[in-house]
N, C-alpha and C positions, 0 to 999 in steps of 0.2 A: 349569163354564163361567165362573162368577163368579171362581173362584180363578185361572183362566187369565188372565182380563182383569186381575185385580188384580196378578198376577205380571208381566204384560207392562207394566202401568202403572209398576210399581216399576223394572223394567229401563229403561224409557224415561226415567224421572226421573233414575236414576243416570247414564245416558248423557248426558242433558242437562247435569247438573252436571259431568260429566267434560269435556264440550265447553266449558262455561263456564270450568272450571279451566285447560284447555289454552289457551283464548283469552286468559285473564288472564295466564298465564305468558308467552305470545308477546308480549302487549302490554308486560309488564314487561321482557322481554328487549329489545324494540325501544326502549323508553324508556331502558333502561340503555345500549344501544349509542349511541342519540342523545346521551345525556349524555356518554359517553366521547368521541365525535366532537366535541361542543361544547367540553368542557374541554381537549381535546388541541390545540385551535387557539390559537396564541399570536400576538397582534397586535404589530407593531413599535411602538417608542416614538414619541411625537410629536416631530417635528423642525421647528423654525421656519424655519431657513435651509437651503434645499435647492438653491441655485444650483449647488453643486459637482457635482450629478448630471450637469449638462450639460458639464462639463469633459472635455477629451480629452487623452490622452497624446501626446507626440511620439516617434516612432520614429526613432532616430538610426542604426539598423543594428547588426548584431553583438550583438543582445540588450540594447542600451542604450536605456532609455526614460526620459523626463523628463515631469514634470507640475508646472509652477511650480518651486518649490525642491526638489521631491521627485524621487526617481530610483530606478531598478532596473537592476542590471547582473549579468551572470554573470561571476564571477571566473575566472581561469585555473585556479584550484584546483578548479573544479567547483561551488563554493558560490555561491548567489545572494546578492546584497547589496542591501538595500532600506532607503531612508531616507524617513521620513514625518514631517510636522510639522503643527501647527495644532490646531483644536478637534476634539472627539471624532468627530462625524459626518463632518466633512471628512477627517480622517485615515483613517477607514474607507473612504470613497469613493475616495480617492487610492490607498490600499493595494490595494483591489479592482481598480481600473482598471490600475494598473501591473503587478499580478501576476495578471491575469485568467486567462492560460493555466495558470499554476501552481495557481491556485485550482480551476479546472475539472479539471485532471489529478489533483490530490490527491483530489477527491471521486470521480473515476472509480476510482482505486486503492482507496479506502475502500469504495466500493459493490461493487467486484469481489470484495473479500475477504468482504464480507457475503453476496454471492451464492454464494460457494463454500460458506459455512457453511449458508446457507438458500436452496437453488436454486429453491424453489417461489415463483412470483409471488403466489399467494394468501396464503401465510404472510408474504411480505414486506410486503404491504399490511396484513395483520393486525398485523405488527410495528410498523408506522407508528403505530397507535393504542395499542399497548402502551407504546411509548416516549413517545408523546404523553401518555398517562395518567401514566406515571412522572414525566415532566418537566413536568407540568401547572402546577406552581408555580415552575418554574425562574426565570422572569423576575422574580419577587418578590424573589429572593435575589441578583440581579445589579444592581449600581449603575447608575444612568441613564447615566453616562458610557460604560460598557462596552457597554451595550445599544445606544447610539447608534453606537458604533464598529463593532459587529458588524452593525448594520443597514446602515451605509454599505458595508461589504464585501459584504453579501448582494446589493446592487444589481448586482454583477458576476458573481454565481453563475450556474451553468448552469440552464436551465429543464428539463433532461432528467429531473430527479429530483423532479418535482412529486408523484409518487405517494408519496414519503416525507414530504413536507411542503412548506410554502412556503419560498422561499429564506431568508428571515429565520429561520424556525423551525428549518430544518436546520442553518444555520451556528451558531445559538445552542446547539442540542442537541449538536453535535460538541464543544463545549467541555466537556461532561460525559463524553465518551468515555473519557478517561484514568481518571476516577473509577470508572466502571462496569467498565472493564478490570481495575482492581486489586481491586474488590469481588468480582469473579468470578475470583479468582486461580487457579482450576483451569485457566483458559485460558493460564496462564503468560505473560501479557502483560508483566508488570512484575517486575523484580528488580534494582534499581539499587544502586550503591555510590558513596559520596562520602567525602571526608576533607579535613582542613585541618591545617596546621602553622604555628606562629608562634613568636616569642621564641627560646628556645634550641633549638627543633626545626627552625627554618629557617636556611639558610646565612647570610642577611643579616638575620635576626630579623624580617622582615616576613611578612605573612600570605600563604600559598599555599593555594589550594583546588583540588582535582581531583574530577571526577565522571564516571561512565559512566551515560548515560541508556539503560537497557535496556528500552525500551518497544517491543515488537515487534508490528506489525500485519501487515506483509509486506515483502519486499525492495523492491517497487515504492514502498511508502509512504515509505521512507527515502531515495529517490533524490534528490528536489529539496529539499534543506535551504536554508532562508533565514536569513541573519544580518540580523536586523531592528535598525535604529538608529532609535529613535523619540524625537522631540523634541516632547512634548505642550505645549499652552498652559498646563496646570496641572501642577505637580509637577516631577520631575527627568527629564532625558533618560536613556535607558537602552538597552542592547543585550540581545537575547535570541536564542537559537537556536530557530527555529520552522519552520512549513510553511504552505502556502497556506491562507488563510482563518482562521488561528488567532491570536488576540490574547493568549491566556493565556501564562504564563511557566512553563517547566519548568527552564530554566537561563538565568541572566542576571545582569547587573551594571549599576548605575546610575552616574551621574557623580560621586556622593559616595563611591563605592567600597563600596557595599552589594551583596552577592551573595546570590542565592537559588537553591537547587537542591532538587528534590523527590525524596523517597524514600517509596515506598508502605509502609504498615504493614498489619497484619492487620485486615480489616474484615468485618463481617457484611454480608449482602446487604441493601441499604437498601430501605425501603418507599416512599421518595419522595425527590425531589431537594432540594438546598439549594445553597449557593454552590460551584461547581466549585473544586477546590484550585488549579488553574492561575490562576484569577482572583484568588484570595487572594494567591498569589505575585506576580502582576502588580501588585496594589495596593501590596504591600510595596515592590516595586522602584521604583514610580513615586512613592511618597510617604514613604518612610523614609530617614533619613540616619544612623540609629544602630540598634543592636540593640533598645534600649528602644522606639523608635518602631515597629520591625517587630513586636515582641510586642504592642503596643497595637493595631495593625491586625488581627493574627490573632485577638485577643480579641473584636473586634467582629463577626466573621463566623461564621455557622453553616455547618458542612460536613456532608455525608452519608456520608463515608468517613473513615478514619483516615490520617493523613499525618505524615511528618517533614519539616520545612523546615530544611535546613541553611542558616543565615544567617551570612554573614561581614561584617565591617565594618572599613573602613580607619580610621575614627575611633576604634574600640575596639581595633583591632589584635588581634582574636581572632574566633572563630566559636562559635556555640551551635546547638543543635537545638531548634526549637519543635516540640513533639510535641502533636498535636491530634487528638481524636476528635470525634464528633458532640456529646458532652456534657462533655468535659474538655480542659483545656489545661495543660501544664506545660513548663518550659524545662529542658533538660539542658545544664548548663555543667560541663565536666570539671574545671575548676579547675587545669588544667595547660597545656602548650604545644602540645597537639594534640587533635584530635577525629576520631572515626571514626563512620560511619553506614552501616548496611546496611538491612535491612527489619524491624527490631524496635525497640521503645522502650527507653530507658535511664533516663528520669527517675524520680524517687521516686514520683510519683503513678501512673505507668503501667507501669513495669518489671515489677511483680508482678501485673498484671492477668491474668486467666485466658486471654483471647485472645492476649496477648503471650507468655505461657509456652508456649502451644500453638504459636505461630509459631516460637519458638526451637527447640522440640523436633522440629517436623514439617517445617520448610522448610530451604532452603539458606542462609538469612540468617546464622545464627550461624557456620557454617563459613566463609563469605566474610569475616565480621568477623575471625575468628581468622587467616585468611590475610593480611588487610590488616595486622593487628598484626605478623605475622611480617616482612612486607616492609618496613614502616616501621622495624622494629628492626634491619634489616640495614645501614642507613646512619646515621651519627651526626647529620647535619643534612640536611634535605630541600632539594631544588632543583626548579626547574620540569622539568628533564630527568628527574630521578628520579621526579617525579610522573607523567610520561608513561610511564616504564618500568613503574611499578606499575599504572597503568590498563590497560596492554597485557598484563599477566601472565595466562598461560593455565594455570598449574599449580595443583595442590592443595597442601594442607599439606605442609611439609617437601619442597617441590619435586616432589611425586608427580605422575606423569602420570595424569590423571583423564579423559583424552580431550578432544578439541577440541569446544567447544560446551557443556560441562557447566555447569549453573547454579551450581555451587559455585565456579567460577572467577570472578575479578574480570572477566576478559575472556571473555564468553560467546559472542563472535562473532555477536551479534545487535544490537549497540548502534545506536540511531538516531543518536546522536552522543556524543562525549566532549569535555569542555571543561576548561580550566585557567585560573584567575584569579590575578592579582596585584593586589589591590584598591588598595594604596597607590600603585601605579604606573599604575593604570587600564589594565593590559595584560590581554588575553585571548587564549587559544589555542583554536582550534576544529578538531576532527579532520576529515579528508576521507576519502572512501570508499577501501577498504571498512571500515566500522565505525570503530574507533579505530586501525586499522593504517596508514592513509594519513598523509600529512604533516599536522602540526598547523600551521595558518596563524595568524599573530599579528596582532592589531589593537591600535592605540594609541587609546583612546577620547578622550584629550586632542585628538588631531589630527582624528579623525572628527567630533566634535561642534563643533570650532572651525571646520572648513571648511564644514559643512552642505551647501549646494548644490554639486553636482558639475557643473562646466562642460564636462568632456570625459570620454570613456570611458577611465578609467585605473585601475590597481590601487591600492587603498587599504590593503592589508595591508602588514606590515613584513617583507620577505623576509629581512633579516639575523637576525630573531628566530625564524624558522620552525624547527620540530623535524622532522627527516627522517622519512620513512616507515619503518615497522618492517621490518627485514631478513627477518622471517618470511615476507613476501610473496614472497621469492625462493626459498623452500625447497621441497624435495620434499614435506614434510609439508603445506604449504599447498595444493599441487597435489592431494594426497590428500583434503584437506578439501573442495575444490571438487568432486571426484568424489563424495564422501559427500553433499554438498548436491544434486547431480544425481540420485543414487539416491533421495533423499527426495522430490524433485520428481516423479520418474517413478512412485513409489508413490502419491503423492497424486492423480496423473492416471490411476491404474488400469492402468499399463503393466507389462510384464514386466521383472524384474531378476534378477540373480544374487545370492542372499543371501550367499554366501561372499565375493563381491567387495564387497558392502556393508560387511560387518563388517571386512574387511581394510583398507578405506579409513580406518577410525577405530577400531582394535582395542581401545583402552583406554576407550572411551566406552560406558557401559552401554546407552545408548539405541540404539546400532547393533544390539545383540542384541535389544532389545525390538522394533525395527522389523522385523528379520528374523523374529522369533518371530511377530509379528502377521501378517506376509506369509504365512508357512507355515500359520498357524492358519486364515486365511480360505480357504486352498486345501485344508484338511482334511489337511495333511501334519503330523499331530500329533507323530510321533516327532521330526522335525527341530525343530518349534516348541518342544517341551519342552526340547530340548537348548540352543537359543538362550536361552530364558528362564532356565534354570539358569546359563548362562554370565553372563547379565546380573547375577545375584545375587552374582557374585564381584567385580564392579566397584564403583566409588564411585557410589552412586545418590544423586541430588540431593535427593529428598524422600521422606518416609515414605509419602505417598500413592502415589507411583510404585512403591515397593517392594511395597506392598499389592496394587497392580494386577498386578504380575508374579506374585506368589504366588497370586492368584486365578486367573490364566490357567493356571498349573501345575495347580491343583486342578481346574479345569474339564476339562483334558485328561485327568488321571488318572481322573476320573469317567467321561469318555467311553470310555476304554480299558477300564475295569472292566466297563462295561455291555455290552461286545461279547462 
């Protein structure tokens, strides 16, 4: 009996300690959750003058709005044109009030894409804290001027997305989306190309820069492009190609003829945030008049991903690439009359790094770089028209047909925008939809910044300098690509398609066969799936990762068939 009581006592004591342990773990978990919630909250900056919050825009009809000297209009080209001036918070408030509908719509598109990827409301709310934790120190790395401008814009943001974060927190975090997108390059969000010519490589010896911004979120996300003309109270006036709520720069030129374009490089998945690359580019554009000044600004900032900044300068009549990682910065100067930039590093300090060597061997970057070399070598001297022709090129090396939409092509048919600069002349050309195939409209920044306030709703582009739309838009091949895009959309929506029709709409593109193979694999039609995968291997595959996926699928099917 005593042994029984003793045993029961021991069991009771063990159970008691287990309960204490479980209780302690629950308490620890709740404390941890509370800490994450606490640190994920980002307070807006202190602003002394808030009178501008009460300002109201004037609606003049036909999409033309003014607020003081500031204005927004929709051009006949389909591009929105926005002019803002003043102090940081004031500029942000005005930007948000003038472009309120564009700001809200852009967040709708962005959120819709996230919902496609993460349909669960529970996980979306959980993601709020994950992103909050990741970006918990983001505001420490953003200068006060830009925090105030973002805060001003956030005053006009939609209240529908409070479950993601406060208006200010969301708009601030969206400025790091580009960085996170190319840190997670498995998502194929980023694959940009840019280049410049000057001296003997340009027809009139002046600097010409062209770039494709292949940052893809969704077709909707690229619909409402804004050409922002900003006249800040400090620094230089500048233009950039942007979207609602975004004050960072991915492509732009300032009144001194300094240009900045971003090209993603190989990055590890970061452990925490630092200065978003677009805000580093913005600071260069706003405060640099020469290449040396641009390099000095880049040196000051800490980034959490790797990036190439192709910087052109009218004063220097050349371009260089500032290559920056979270811990290293080097400048690539080719020492010649032209420069090429894809998605790998070329400087002495970074070209031989292990991540960069992997990027060259595994991605489409080196292939695109070689294709760019080919195309620039076809003409003795470059012109603006030739730059547009190169940016629109859809072929592979030696003019090989590698399929429409291949990441190895300069024109991947996903570009958010394409842009061409002539810095000495302060001329810029911006592509219109679709991608870089529509007309390139021209702006003379001398005229835009000299006029400032727009008294009436009129076109400010230079029609005589426009570059016509690509004739590819009128071709049967383009109609086939539209069919291919429709098949992709139907697959993503879980609808039925004809796989033979899918591959015949884009027969030289490896991904057509991958899509068809995946479609059949999900329906357990393994014999047809393996046929499509094997056909994909005969085409020009963009990355080693995608080739590995195809081979893994073939191996899976063979294992399935052998087990029967």
